[in-house]
MITOR-878321 format. One line per field, with one value per residue (C-alpha): residue in three letters; x, z, y. Coordinates in steps of 0.001 Angstrom, whole numbers, m for minus. Example, Ala and Ser with C-alpha at 12.3 -4.5 7.8 and 13.67 -1.06 7.14 Angstrom:
<nodes>
r <- ALA,SER
east <- 12300,13670
up <- 7800,7140
north <- m4500,m1060
</nodes>
This chain:
<nodes>
r <- MET,ALA,PRO,ASP,VAL,ASP,LEU,VAL,ASN,ALA,GLU,ARG,LYS,ALA,VAL,VAL,ASP,PHE,GLY,ILE,LEU,ARG,LEU,THR,GLY,PHE,ASN,THR,LEU,GLU,ALA,LYS,LEU,LYS,SER,THR,TRP,GLN,SER,TYR,ARG,GLU,LYS,PHE,GLY,TRP,MET,LEU,ARG,ASP,GLN,ALA,ALA,ILE,TRP,LYS,PHE,ILE,ARG,TYR,MET,GLU,GLN,GLU,ASP,GLN,LYS,ASP,TRP,SER,GLY,VAL,GLY,SER,MET,VAL,VAL,GLU,GLU,ARG,VAL,GLY,LEU,LEU,ASP,ASN,TYR,ALA,THR,ASP,ILE,LYS,THR,GLU,TYR,THR,TRP,ASN,LEU,GLN,GLN,PHE,PHE,TRP,SER,PHE,LEU,LYS,SER,THR,ALA,VAL,ALA,PRO,ASP,ILE,LEU,ASP,ILE,VAL,TRP,ASN,PRO,ALA,TYR,GLU,ALA,LEU,LYS,ALA,HIS,THR,SER,ASP,PHE,GLN,SER,TRP,ALA,GLU,VAL,THR,GLU,LYS,LEU,MET,ASN,SER,ILE,ALA,PHE,SER,ARG,THR,ALA,LEU,GLY,SER,SER,MET,GLY,PHE,PHE,PRO,GLY,ILE,ASN,ILE,PRO,GLU,LYS,TRP,SER,SER,SER,TRP,LYS,CYS,PHE,SER,VAL,ALA,ARG,GLU,GLY,GLY,ILE,TYR,HIS,ASP,GLY,GLU,VAL,PHE,GLY,SER,GLU,CYS,TYR,TRP,ASN,TRP,SER,GLU,PHE,GLU,ARG,CYS,LEU,ASP,LEU,ARG,ASP,THR,LEU,LEU,ALA,GLN,VAL,LEU,PRO,GLU,GLU,LEU,ARG,PRO,ARG,GLU,ASN,HIS,GLU,MET,GLN,ALA,HIS,MET,SER,PHE,ARG,VAL,TRP,GLY,LEU,ASN,LEU,ASP,GLN,ARG,GLU,ARG,ILE,SER,ILE,VAL
east <- 10504,13472,14715,17917,20518,22793,19913,18775,22313,22730,19470,20436,23852,22230,19952,22873,25103,22347,21545,25161,25344,22030,23288,26439,24746,25838,22358,22776,26070,24648,21433,23414,25545,22452,20756,23804,24051,20386,20710,23453,21332,18385,20525,22742,21293,19422,22738,23662,20778,22617,24708,26678,27624,28907,31011,32423,33300,35033,37103,37794,39154,41463,42829,43321,45902,47258,44089,43365,40440,40987,42259,42222,40080,39230,35748,34869,32886,31219,29807,33306,33474,30438,31906,35318,33682,32045,34331,37985,37926,37620,35563,37720,37832,40162,38640,39701,37468,37661,35627,36038,34538,31753,30725,31050,28480,25783,26296,23423,23333,22229,24296,25452,26355,30007,28960,26957,30032,32018,29578,31548,28938,26724,24914,24743,28481,29181,27042,29109,32324,30911,29978,33037,33701,30118,30405,33668,31865,29112,31703,33356,30067,29542,32865,32035,28828,30827,33040,29964,28437,31749,31926,28407,29440,32359,30158,27384,29720,28380,25347,23534,24887,21385,21507,20740,23730,26400,28190,27753,31359,32794,30326,31168,34852,34446,31986,34276,37262,35275,34386,37976,39477,36905,37514,41297,41443,39409,36656,34149,34436,33088,29359,28825,26744,29102,28396,25858,28589,30258,27402,26291,22668,21950,18285,19344,21815,19124,16700,19376,19921,16188,15989,19049,17565,14343,16138,18668,15825,14269,14423,14833,11686,11738,12270,15480,16989,20115,18843,15745,17181,20346,20847,20911,23318,25608,25431,26294,29193,30678,30267,32073,34938,34970,33418,30171,28154,27262,23582,22948,21287,23051,26344,26706,30185,30853
up <- 48555,50665,49926,47931,50663,48406,47327,50905,51988,49056,49917,53581,52647,50389,53212,55656,53192,52361,56044,56808,53945,54981,58535,57459,56166,52603,51315,52638,50779,47452,47899,48392,45314,43261,44384,43428,40049,39301,40228,37606,35042,35711,35400,32460,30755,28172,26763,25745,23342,20318,18874,16573,19558,21474,18522,18101,21793,21692,18763,20614,23623,21371,19774,23072,24471,26903,28971,31620,30338,32863,36384,39697,42704,46130,47576,51211,52673,55938,56260,56017,59705,59378,56272,57863,60899,58714,55729,55299,51916,52124,49630,46912,47521,44665,41216,37732,35719,31970,30223,26816,28180,29871,26701,24631,26924,25634,21983,20386,17453,15140,12142,11981,8554,8255,7016,10226,12300,10368,10971,12615,15131,17171,20225,22006,21488,22926,25954,26535,26457,28857,31429,31212,34961,35723,33426,35132,38488,36977,35551,38966,40679,38018,38907,42614,41874,39957,43035,45203,42886,42655,46445,46685,44306,46597,49691,48271,46442,44403,46657,44935,41410,40318,42271,39902,38324,39677,36297,35439,36239,33866,31138,31617,30976,28222,26142,26262,25292,22413,21134,21453,19664,16848,16342,16562,14255,11601,11747,12130,11554,13534,13069,11803,13617,15608,16713,19535,21906,21567,23157,26703,27852,30541,30777,31722,34241,35892,36019,37813,40305,41024,41531,43786,45773,46279,47365,49617,51372,52369,56067,57198,58787,62563,62931,60867,62577,64597,67712,67831,66270,67969,65343,62632,64759,64972,61209,60536,62980,61392,57906,59000,60194,56853,58223,57675,60583,60052,59185,60854,64247,65419,64515,65126,66131,65389
north <- m121694,m120618,m117098,m116637,m116082,m114035,m111805,m111273,m110422,m108023,m106262,m106029,m104660,m102044,m100882,m100693,m98814,m96354,m95891,m95008,m92512,m90982,m90395,m88514,m85367,m86172,m85333,m81776,m81390,m82532,m80538,m77322,m77987,m78796,m75580,m73507,m75258,m74584,m70910,m70506,m72315,m70019,m66888,m67780,m70862,m68788,m67538,m71089,m71664,m70261,m73099,m70800,m68630,m71658,m72807,m69301,m69117,m72506,m71237,m68001,m69898,m71897,m68732,m66894,m69302,m66735,m66848,m69456,m71484,m74282,m74620,m76453,m75609,m76980,m77369,m76728,m79627,m78647,m82170,m83679,m84649,m86895,m88496,m89081,m90674,m93310,m93868,m94723,m92973,m89193,m87208,m85691,m81951,m80976,m80606,m79522,m77215,m76658,m73956,m75581,m78785,m76844,m75001,m78166,m79808,m77421,m78317,m80210,m82608,m79805,m78745,m75127,m73730,m72561,m69112,m68578,m69406,m66819,m63959,m61164,m60014,m62312,m60848,m64219,m64703,m61246,m62148,m65293,m63270,m60690,m63349,m65594,m65380,m66431,m69424,m70361,m70376,m72526,m74915,m75187,m76060,m78732,m80344,m80187,m82070,m84671,m85131,m85552,m88155,m90025,m90228,m91641,m94410,m95271,m95115,m97282,m99640,m102514,m102931,m100055,m99940,m98943,m95665,m92735,m91046,m93389,m93490,m89801,m88708,m91332,m90395,m86705,m87437,m90023,m87960,m84926,m87077,m88565,m85091,m83847,m86851,m86704,m82992,m83086,m86082,m84299,m86914,m84085,m80358,m77428,m77035,m80573,m83176,m85397,m88961,m89280,m90465,m87045,m85090,m84430,m84469,m81878,m82895,m86413,m84992,m82872,m85790,m87813,m84999,m84837,m88602,m88553,m85692,m87650,m90818,m89100,m87294,m90615,m91438,m95022,m96489,m96240,m99980,m99720,m96701,m97544,m95756,m97947,m101098,m102325,m105024,m102357,m100342,m103369,m103948,m100301,m100335,m103435,m101942,m98767,m100961,m102772,m105954,m107824,m109167,m112819,m113045,m116407,m116261,m119406,m121001,m124716,m125820,m129479
</nodes>
């Protein structure tokens, strides 16, 4: 049986697109961001186990309107030259961080009694307040990772829609919006169990990062490396220019 031409072309395109991304140093960028993110989790993640403390801190941020609980930042991308050399679309360096969204993401589908939320003193809550600046830094690294993942989706395009975490940035935004709308609309109240679509799963996020790290660390086989394979080099060059090299070895002109 003759191979499906479209399938073969799609597979070849996926290999070429991945090869280009792999040669830009993008994996180094994401690995550094992942390492920084994990260091914050190891240092401060234990403070986010108390659900009542998180709810209290979210309320506190809403009451203290004079403070800046969100902002805009810009990430430095040392690997940017390699990316610009191979892509017409630059990686997004500007990001918006939001502490309310960040703390929301650690809420779990576990009910918290209203009287617990109203307790005056909570040691975990006091710890969150004392380390607000650290949590802001953690939130900013999270948004940088979202920018990185979003760029990989653009770079790989439709050829690798199965790549781990490709849809994470959209889910990050939509789940937060769902929670905000449900809360503001009075559909749910603080401490209640919201709909599953209103929660974020950090375990799933970390699994995606690990899978991405494993895949991005893969090196193309020697026979597919552009230095050894001139045909692959030609395919990559055409892809960088936004073109596709015709796969047929011969073209008959009638």
